[in-house]
C-alpha positions in Angstrom: -8.1 -4.3 -32.7 -9.0 -4.5 -29.0 -7.6 -1.8 -26.7 -6.4 -3.2 -23.4 -5.3 -1.6 -20.3 -2.6 -3.5 -18.4 -2.7 -3.4 -14.6 0.4 -4.6 -12.7 3.6 -3.5 -11.0 5.7 -1.1 -13.0 8.4 -3.8 -13.0 6.2 -6.0 -15.3 6.4 -3.3 -18.1 9.2 -5.2 -20.1 6.9 -8.4 -20.0 3.9 -6.4 -21.3 6.1 -5.0 -24.2 7.1 -8.6 -25.1 3.5 -9.7 -25.0 2.4 -6.8 -27.1 4.8 -8.0 -29.8 3.2 -11.4 -29.7 -0.4 -10.2 -29.6 0.0 -7.3 -32.1 -2.5 -8.8 -34.6 -5.3 -8.6 -32.1 -4.5 -6.4 -29.1 -3.0 -3.0 -28.5 -1.8 -2.2 -24.9 -2.7 1.4 -24.8 -1.9 2.3 -21.1 0.3 5.3 -21.2 2.1 4.2 -18.1 3.9 1.5 -20.2 5.5 4.3 -22.2 6.4 6.3 -19.1 8.3 3.3 -17.7 9.9 2.8 -21.0 11.3 6.3 -21.4 12.1 6.7 -17.7 9.5 9.2 -16.5 10.2 9.4 -12.8 7.5 7.7 -10.6 7.5 10.7 -8.1 4.8 12.2 -6.0 5.1 15.3 -8.1 4.0 13.2 -11.2 1.4 11.1 -9.3 -1.6 13.4 -9.9 -0.9 13.5 -13.7 -0.3 9.8 -13.9 -3.5 9.0 -12.1 -5.4 11.2 -14.5 -3.9 9.5 -17.5 -4.6 6.1 -16.0 -8.3 6.9 -15.3 -8.6 8.1 -18.9 -6.9 5.0 -20.3 -9.0 2.6 -18.3 -12.2 4.4 -19.3 -11.2 4.2 -22.9 -10.1 0.5 -22.9 -12.1 -2.3 -24.3 -10.8 -4.5 -21.4 -8.4 -4.4 -18.5 -6.0 -7.3 -17.7 -4.6 -7.5 -14.2 -1.6 -9.6 -13.5 0.4 -10.1 -10.4 3.5 -12.3 -10.0 3.6 -14.4 -6.9 6.2 -12.0 -5.3 4.2 -8.9 -6.1 2.0 -7.0 -3.7 -0.2 -5.0 -6.0 -1.8 -1.7 -4.9 -2.2 0.7 -7.8 -3.5 -2.2 -10.0 -6.4 -2.7 -7.6 -7.4 1.0 -8.0 -7.4 0.6 -11.8 -9.5 -2.6 -11.4 -11.9 -0.6 -9.4 -12.1 2.1 -12.0 -12.8 -0.5 -14.8 -15.5 -2.2 -12.7 -17.1 1.2 -12.0 -16.9 2.2 -15.8 -18.2 -1.3 -16.9 -14.9 -2.1 -18.6 -14.4 -5.9 -18.6 -11.7 -7.1 -16.3 -9.5 -10.2 -16.9 -7.7 -11.6 -14.0 -4.6 -13.7 -14.9 -4.0 -16.7 -12.6 -4.3 -16.7 -8.9 -2.8 -14.4 -6.3 -3.5 -13.5 -2.7 -4.2 -9.8 -3.7 -7.0 -11.0 -6.0 -9.7 -10.7 -3.3 -13.4 -11.4 -3.5 -13.7 -8.6 -6.1 -12.5 -11.2 -8.6 -15.9 -12.8 -8.5 -17.7 -9.6 -9.5 -19.8 -10.1 -12.7 -17.6 -7.8 -14.7 -14.5 -9.9 -14.0 -13.4 -13.0 -15.9 -10.8 -15.3 -14.6 -8.1 -16.5 -17.1 -5.8 -19.5 -16.2 -2.9 -17.8 -18.0 -2.1 -15.5 -20.8 -3.1 -17.9 -23.6 -6.5 -18.2 -22.0 -6.8 -14.4 -21.7 -6.0 -14.0 -25.5 -8.9 -16.3 -26.2 -11.2 -14.3 -24.0 -10.1 -11.0 -25.7 -10.6 -12.6 -29.2 -14.1 -13.6 -28.2 -14.8 -10.1 -27.0 -13.5 -8.7 -30.2 -16.1 -10.8 -32.1 -19.1 -9.4 -30.2 
């Protein structure tokens, strides 16, 4: 099973949960931030240092990172997580197009996926290597 770190706005957490159920045979979304959102851990400055430590550990131990931004989103933290992944040689998959996907999306460690179906194919190919 391939371990994927999900990078997006916190508001996308319910979508990731639905997708996890669909992809359960192949993929495990192991980012702890998803569980924090689900149980309602407050996203406060007091918790930020701890959250970022967890995020860094989770990115580093991922087999891949998927970054996703809806058109109305302005991503910030996800970009930091992408930078962590690139620095740690964790493959990054970018879903779709978004103005916040800058020139970093053309880095050699980044693969562009048209949509989530395309991303699953990319992940399955990674699993086979």
